[in-house]
C-alpha positions in Angstrom: -1.5 -208.5 -225.4 0.1 -208.3 -228.8 1.6 -204.8 -228.2 4.8 -204.3 -226.2 4.1 -203.3 -222.6 4.9 -204.3 -219.0 2.3 -205.7 -216.6 1.3 -203.5 -213.7 3.2 -204.0 -210.5 1.4 -206.7 -208.5 2.6 -205.4 -205.1 0.0 -204.9 -202.3 -2.3 -202.0 -203.2 -2.7 -201.0 -199.5 -2.3 -197.2 -199.2 -1.3 -196.9 -202.8 -2.3 -193.5 -204.2 -4.7 -193.4 -207.1 -5.6 -190.8 -209.7 -8.3 -191.3 -212.3 -9.0 -189.1 -215.3 -11.6 -189.4 -218.0 -12.2 -188.0 -221.4 -15.3 -188.5 -223.5 -18.8 -189.7 -223.0 -21.0 -190.8 -220.1 -20.1 -194.5 -220.7 -16.5 -193.6 -220.2 -17.3 -191.8 -217.0 -19.2 -194.8 -215.7 -16.4 -197.2 -216.6 -13.8 -195.1 -214.8 -16.0 -195.1 -211.7 -16.3 -198.8 -211.9 -12.5 -199.3 -212.0 -12.0 -196.6 -209.3 -14.5 -198.2 -207.0 -12.9 -201.6 -207.3 -9.5 -200.2 -206.5 -10.7 -198.2 -203.5 -12.3 -201.3 -202.1 -9.0 -203.1 -202.4 -7.1 -200.5 -200.4 -6.1 -197.8 -202.9 -6.9 -194.2 -201.9 -7.5 -191.1 -204.0 -4.4 -189.0 -204.3 -4.8 -185.5 -203.0 -4.2 -182.6 -205.5 -0.8 -181.9 -203.9 0.3 -185.6 -204.0 2.0 -187.6 -206.7 0.0 -190.8 -207.5 1.3 -194.3 -207.5 -1.2 -195.4 -210.1 -3.0 -193.4 -212.8 -6.0 -194.6 -214.8 -6.7 -192.7 -217.9 -9.9 -193.3 -219.9 -9.6 -192.0 -223.4 -11.8 -190.9 -226.3 -11.3 -191.3 -230.0 -14.6 -189.9 -231.4 -12.6 -187.1 -233.1 -8.9 -186.5 -233.9 -8.9 -183.9 -231.2 -10.0 -186.6 -228.7 -6.8 -188.6 -229.6 -4.6 -185.5 -229.2 -6.2 -184.6 -225.8 -5.6 -188.1 -224.6 -1.9 -188.0 -225.5 -1.5 -184.6 -223.9 -3.2 -185.8 -220.7 -1.0 -188.9 -220.4 2.2 -186.9 -221.0 1.2 -184.4 -218.4 0.4 -187.1 -215.9 3.8 -188.7 -216.5 5.5 -185.3 -215.8 3.6 -184.6 -212.7 3.6 -188.1 -211.3 7.1 -189.3 -212.5 7.0 -192.6 -210.5 3.4 -193.5 -211.3 2.3 -196.5 -213.3 -0.2 -195.3 -216.0 -3.0 -197.6 -217.2 -4.8 -196.5 -220.3 -8.3 -197.6 -221.3 -11.1 -196.4 -223.5 -11.7 -196.0 -227.2 -8.4 -194.4 -228.2 -6.6 -197.2 -226.3 -8.7 -199.7 -228.3 -8.0 -198.0 -231.6 -4.3 -197.4 -231.4 -2.8 -199.7 -228.6 0.7 -199.7 -229.9 0.7 -195.9 -230.2 -0.6 -195.6 -226.6 1.9 -198.1 -225.2 4.8 -196.0 -226.3 3.7 -193.0 -224.3 5.6 -192.3 -221.1 4.9 -194.4 -218.0 2.2 -196.5 -219.7 2.4 -200.0 -218.3 -0.9 -201.4 -219.5 -3.3 -200.7 -222.3 -6.9 -202.1 -222.1 -8.2 -202.7 -225.6 -11.6 -204.2 -224.8 -14.0 -202.9 -222.2 -14.8 -206.6 -221.4 -11.3 -206.8 -220.0 -12.0 -204.4 -217.1 -12.6 -207.2 -214.5 -9.3 -208.8 -215.7 -7.6 -205.4 -215.2 -8.8 -205.1 -211.7 -7.6 -208.6 -211.0 -4.1 -207.7 -212.3 -4.1 -204.7 -210.0 -4.8 -206.8 -206.9 -8.5 -206.5 -206.6 -9.9 -209.8 -205.2 -13.6 -208.9 -205.1 -14.6 -207.6 -208.6 -17.6 -205.2 -208.3 -20.8 -205.9 -210.1 -21.6 -202.3 -210.9 -21.1 -199.1 -208.9 -22.4 -197.7 -205.6 -21.4 -194.1 -205.9 -20.6 -191.4 -208.4 -18.3 -189.0 -206.7 -19.7 -185.8 -205.1 -22.2 -185.2 -207.9 -25.9 -185.2 -207.4 -26.7 -187.3 -210.5 -25.2 -190.6 -211.4 -24.7 -192.3 -214.8 -25.7 -196.0 -215.1 -24.4 -197.9 -218.1 -27.1 -200.3 -219.3 -25.7 -201.4 -222.6 -22.5 -201.5 -224.7 -21.5 -201.8 -228.3 -23.1 -200.7 -231.6 -24.0 -202.8 -234.6 -24.6 -199.8 -237.0 -22.1 -198.6 -239.4 -22.6 -194.8 -239.8 -20.1 -193.7 -242.4 -18.5 -191.0 -240.1 -18.3 -193.0 -236.9 -15.3 -194.9 -235.6 -17.0 -196.2 -232.4 -18.4 -199.5 -233.8 -14.8 -200.4 -234.7 -13.5 -199.8 -231.1 -16.6 -201.1 -229.3 -17.8 -204.0 -231.5 -20.5 -206.4 -230.6 -23.4 -205.5 -228.4 -24.3 -206.6 -224.9 -27.1 -205.5 -222.5 -26.7 -205.7 -218.7 -29.1 -208.0 -216.9 -32.1 -206.0 -215.7 -31.8 -207.2 -212.2 -28.2 -205.9 -212.0 -29.3 -202.5 -213.3 -32.2 -202.2 -210.8 -29.9 -203.2 -207.9 -27.4 -200.5 -208.9 -30.1 -197.8 -209.3 -31.4 -198.8 -205.9 -28.0 -198.5 -204.3 -27.3 -195.1 -205.9 -30.7 -193.8 -204.8 -30.2 -194.9 -201.2 -26.9 -193.1 -201.3 -28.6 -189.8 -202.2 -28.3 -189.6 -205.9 -31.5 -188.0 -207.1 -31.1 -188.2 -210.9 -30.1 -191.4 -212.6 -29.0 -191.0 -216.3 -29.3 -194.2 -218.3 -26.6 -194.4 -220.8 -25.0 -196.8 -223.4 -23.2 -196.8 -226.7 -26.5 -197.5 -228.4 -29.0 -196.9 -225.6 -32.1 -197.6 -227.8 -30.8 -201.1 -228.5 -31.0 -202.2 -224.9 -32.3 -205.8 -224.8 -31.8 -206.5 -228.5 -29.2 -209.2 -227.7 -31.7 -210.8 -225.2 -34.4 -211.1 -227.8 -32.8 -213.3 -230.4 -34.9 -216.4 -230.9 -37.7 -215.1 -228.6 -41.3 -214.4 -229.8 -41.9 -210.6 -230.1 -44.4 -210.8 -227.1 -41.4 -211.7 -224.9 -39.0 -209.1 -226.1 -37.1 -206.9 -223.6 -36.8 -203.3 -224.6 -35.7 -200.0 -223.1 -39.3 -199.4 -222.2 -39.3 -202.7 -220.2 -36.3 -201.5 -218.2 -38.0 -198.2 -217.4 -41.1 -200.0 -216.2 -39.0 -202.1 -213.8 -37.1 -199.0 -212.6 -40.4 -197.3 -211.8 -41.1 -200.1 -209.2 -38.1 -199.0 -207.1 -39.1 -196.8 -204.2 -37.2 -193.6 -203.5 -37.1 -189.9 -204.3 -35.2 -190.0 -207.6 -35.9 -189.5 -211.3 -34.5 -191.1 -214.4 -33.2 -189.4 -217.5 -32.4 -191.0 -220.8 -29.2 -190.1 -222.7 -28.9 -190.0 -226.5 -31.3 -192.2 -228.4 -32.1 -192.7 -232.1 -35.4 -191.5 -233.5 -36.0 -195.0 -234.8 -35.9 -196.3 -231.2 -38.4 -193.9 -229.7 -41.1 -196.5 -229.7 -44.8 -196.0 -228.8 -44.1 -198.2 -225.8 -41.3 -195.9 -224.7 -43.4 -192.8 -225.1 -46.2 -194.5 -223.2 -44.1 -195.4 -220.1 -42.7 -191.8 -220.0 -46.2 -190.4 -220.2 -47.4 -192.6 -217.3 -44.6 -191.6 -215.0 -44.1 -187.8 -215.6 -42.6 -187.2 -212.2 -40.2 -190.0 -212.3 -39.0 -190.0 -215.9 -37.7 -186.7 -217.2 -39.8 -185.5 -220.2 -36.6 -184.9 -222.2 -35.2 -186.9 -225.1 -31.8 -186.3 -226.8 -32.5 -187.4 -230.4 -29.5 -188.1 -232.5 -30.4 -186.5 -235.9 -27.0 -185.5 -237.5 -28.5 -183.8 -240.6 -31.9 -182.6 -242.0 -31.0 -183.5 -245.6 -32.1 -186.8 -246.9 -29.2 -186.8 -249.3 -26.6 -186.3 -246.6 -28.4 -188.8 -244.3 -28.0 -191.5 -247.0 -24.3 -190.7 -247.4 -24.0 -191.0 -243.6 -25.7 -194.5 -243.8 -28.4 -193.3 -241.4 -31.6 -195.4 -241.2 -34.3 -192.8 -241.4 -35.0 -189.7 -243.5 -35.8 -186.3 -242.2 -39.5 -186.6 -242.5 -39.8 -189.7 -240.4 -37.5 -188.2 -237.7 -39.7 -185.1 -237.6 -42.9 -187.1 -237.4 -41.5 -189.2 -234.4 -40.5 -186.0 -232.6 -43.9 -184.5 -233.1 -45.4 -187.7 -231.8 -43.4 -187.1 -228.6 -44.7 -183.5 -228.4 -48.3 -184.7 -228.6 -47.9 -187.4 -226.0 -45.8 -185.6 -223.3 -46.4 -182.3 -221.6 -44.0 -179.6 -222.8 -41.1 -182.1 -223.4 -37.6 -180.9 -224.1 -35.9 -182.2 -227.2 -32.2 -181.8 -227.9 -30.0 -183.2 -230.6 -26.6 -183.7 -232.3 -25.9 -182.2 -235.7 -22.8 -182.6 -237.9 -22.1 -179.6 -240.1 -19.9 -179.8 -243.1 -20.2 -183.5 -243.8 -18.5 -184.4 -247.2 -20.7 -183.2 -250.1 -23.0 -181.1 -247.9 -24.2 -178.2 -250.0 -25.8 -174.9 -249.0 -29.2 -176.5 -249.8 -28.4 -179.5 -247.6 -27.5 -177.2 -244.7 -30.7 -175.2 -245.3 -32.7 -178.4 -245.0 -31.0 -179.1 -241.6 -31.9 -175.6 -240.4 -35.5 -176.1 -241.5 -35.7 -179.4 -239.7 -34.4 -178.2 -236.4 -36.8 -175.2 -236.5 -39.7 -177.5 -237.3 -38.9 -179.8 -234.4 -38.0 -177.0 -232.0 -34.8 -178.4 -230.4 -34.0 -176.4 -227.3 -30.4 -177.6 -227.3 -28.2 -178.5 -230.3 -24.8 -180.1 -229.9 -23.2 -178.9 -233.2 -20.0 -180.7 -234.4 -18.0 -179.7 -237.4 -17.2 -182.8 -239.4 -14.0 -184.5 -238.3 -12.6 -187.2 -240.6 -11.7 -190.3 -238.8 -9.2 -192.6 -240.5 -10.8 -196.0 -241.1 -14.3 -194.6 -241.8 -15.9 -194.4 -245.2 -16.6 -190.6 -244.8 -12.8 -189.9 -244.4 -12.3 -191.0 -248.0 -15.4 -189.4 -249.6 -14.9 -186.7 -252.2 -16.2 -183.1 -251.9 -14.8 -182.5 -248.4 -16.2 -179.2 -247.1 -13.6 -176.5 -246.3 -13.0 -175.8 -242.6 -14.1 -172.1 -243.0 -17.5 -173.2 -244.4 -17.9 -175.7 -241.6 -17.2 -173.0 -239.1 -19.7 -170.6 -240.7 -22.4 -173.2 -240.7 -21.7 -173.9 -237.1 -22.2 -170.2 -236.2 -25.5 -170.1 -238.1 -26.8 -173.1 -236.3 -25.8 -171.7 -233.0 -27.9 -168.6 -233.8 -30.9 -170.8 -234.6 -30.3 -172.7 -231.4 -30.3 -169.6 -229.3 -33.7 -168.5 -230.8 -35.2 -172.0 -230.3 -33.9 -172.2 -226.7 -35.4 -168.9 -225.8 -38.8 -169.8 -227.3 -38.8 -173.1 -225.4 -37.8 -171.5 -222.1 -40.5 -168.8 -222.6 -43.1 -171.6 -223.1 -42.2 -172.9 -219.7 -43.0 -169.6 -217.9 -46.0 -170.1 -215.6 -45.5 -173.9 -215.6 -44.3 -176.2 -212.7 -40.9 -177.7 -212.9 -39.0 -180.2 -210.8 -35.4 -179.1 -210.3 -32.4 -181.0 -209.1 -30.6 -178.5 -206.9 -26.9 -178.6 -207.7 -25.2 -175.5 -206.1 -25.4 -171.8 -205.9 -25.2 -168.8 -208.2 -24.6 -165.2 -207.2 -26.1 -162.0 -208.7 -23.4 -159.3 -208.6 -23.2 -155.8 -210.0 -25.4 -155.6 -213.1 -26.9 -159.0 -212.3 -24.4 -161.2 -214.0 -24.9 -164.8 -212.9 -22.0 -166.9 -211.7 -22.5 -170.6 -211.4 -20.5 -172.6 -208.8 -17.6 -174.4 -210.5 -17.2 -177.4 -208.3 -20.8 -178.3 -207.4 -19.8 -178.9 -203.7 -22.9 -179.4 -201.5 -23.9 -176.0 -200.0 -26.7 -175.5 -197.5 -29.3 -173.0 -196.5 -28.9 -171.4 -193.1 -30.4 -173.7 -190.5 -30.7 -176.7 -192.8 -28.0 -178.7 -191.0 -26.9 -180.3 -194.3 -23.7 -182.3 -194.6 -21.9 -183.9 -197.5 -21.8 -187.6 -198.1 -18.8 -188.0 -195.7 -20.7 -186.3 -192.8 -18.8 -183.1 -193.0 -20.7 -179.8 -192.5 -20.9 -177.7 -195.6 -21.1 -174.0 -196.2 -24.4 -172.2 -196.1 -26.4 -170.9 -199.0 -27.5 -167.3 -198.4 -24.4 -166.1 -196.5 -20.9 -165.0 -197.3 -19.4 -167.9 -195.3 -17.6 -169.4 -198.2 -15.9 -166.0 -199.0 -12.9 -164.3 -197.5 -13.6 -162.4 -194.3 -12.6 -159.1 -195.9 -15.0 -159.4 -198.8 -18.3 -157.6 -198.4 -20.0 -157.9 -201.8 -23.6 -156.8 -202.1 -25.0 -160.1 -203.4 -27.9 -162.5 -203.2 -27.1 -166.2 -203.4 -29.6 -168.2 -205.4 -30.0 -171.9 -205.8 -29.1 -173.3 -209.2 -30.1 -176.6 -210.7 -31.4 -178.5 -213.7 -35.1 -178.9 -214.5 -36.7 -182.2 -215.5 -37.1 -180.5 -218.9 -33.3 -180.0 -219.3 -33.3 -176.3 -218.5 -30.9 -174.5 -216.1 -33.0 -172.9 -213.4 -32.2 -170.3 -210.7 -34.4 -169.5 -207.7 -34.4 -168.1 -204.2 -34.2 -171.2 -202.0 -36.7 -171.7 -199.2 -35.6 -172.8 -195.8 -34.1 -176.3 -195.6 -33.4 -176.4 -199.4 -30.0 -178.0 -200.0 -28.1 -179.2 -203.0 -28.9 -182.8 -203.9 -32.6 -182.3 -203.4 -35.4 -182.4 -205.9 -37.7 -179.4 -205.4 -40.8 -178.1 -207.1 -40.7 -174.6 -208.6 -42.8 -172.5 -211.0 -41.0 -170.8 -213.9 -41.5 -167.0 -213.8 -39.1 -165.6 -216.4 -36.2 -166.3 -218.7 -33.3 -164.4 -220.2 -32.9 -167.1 -222.9 -30.0 -168.7 -221.1 -31.7 -169.9 -218.0 -35.1 -170.0 -216.3 -35.8 -167.9 -213.3 -38.3 -169.6 -210.9 -40.0 -169.4 -207.6 -39.9 -172.4 -205.2 -43.2 -173.9 -204.1 -43.5 -173.7 -200.3 -42.8 -177.0 -198.6 -41.4 -178.6 -201.7 -37.9 -179.3 -200.4 -37.1 -182.9 -199.7 -34.1 -184.0 -197.8 -31.8 -186.6 -199.2 -33.2 -190.0 -198.4 -36.8 -188.9 -198.1 -39.3 -190.9 -200.1 -41.4 -189.4 -202.9 
């Protein structure tokens, strides 16, 4: 390493207490789990909340300046609460500013390249380096990284500078990992990458087009794996929603979620050119409309940057018009954040923060309308829901979602968590204090295949972690209320 730091202590990891924390994207969460799993196999154990850790792994984000600041605050807080811990920092902020990170308290190692993760595990005493992951905590969905790196140079984005080059994982490794996760009870597998739609591009150099490997090829292979699980795609560029991809999604509507998160960023061609984006607004809209024609009631979501340098009122109006035309049911809106080292940070005509904030509020209002319209279109239609926890109706009917997503069971279901421990019942007050006697009805809460939060009265034997079939009956614009189809509950491990 070129920056000043000390190597991690190489003493035996047996019984050493481990704490991992992650900021940022799904790829970061996957990579943290990869490191954690290797360390647990070598003898580390997760530190309890009340314990100080011996080793802390922090996976950082640098997509915005706030991501940098959050990373620094998190590391300092860890050093205060775990004064004797060694802190290892990885992720995009570590790659962008390693010397800055190395100066933070208790930091003993800074990983500047994700390809160094096996070397990191070796330095920490792991003799058997894992080839992927086998679990994803106590969640009911798991993220699987299939690709890394980005070759594009969008003018606002720092990520190609901190994750340069592009590499796809071998298809056999991905399929083996998905099979392991499915066998362990994970019912939704989310495929993710820095540039997901470029999966296979590095395999295809020098090959005839008829032999190219694409994201659609990976999905076809995953569909050959038996098991009661579904696959969801994370963010993808409109240019990479190929006819082959749409076709495989259409042929497997129960196994591949009819939901695409399309990275749009702006609806103004002028702004898209300044962003160095590849397609104009019309081509993006046409591709999204092609998806709507090919799939049944698909959910479309997107990312939008408001207040990009030089964005005028007319440019923002074009964005509003585009999102209405496409009908995005979820919009992740980001006020422009200048990143040092990107062309956009040096562009003239920077938009004032107040204008950015106002445009964000207007876009949120449009999103709320579009979300309600989409949820209303689902009423009367069947949905497959991943059950994730419970929600309670109290007083005037306010819904409260469980915060920790612990497995909860319906009375008589006999469900247990992945460690074999009995878990509290859905439909009783067992998880409340004995002196509490609220008049409430516990409902199941989950996520539909079409990326909608769903609440419903669970049938007997319905438990979190299952995929169940429901029919949408109403919506309040925030969630869909549904009725479970009798006999639709499947226990973890049951085949489709």
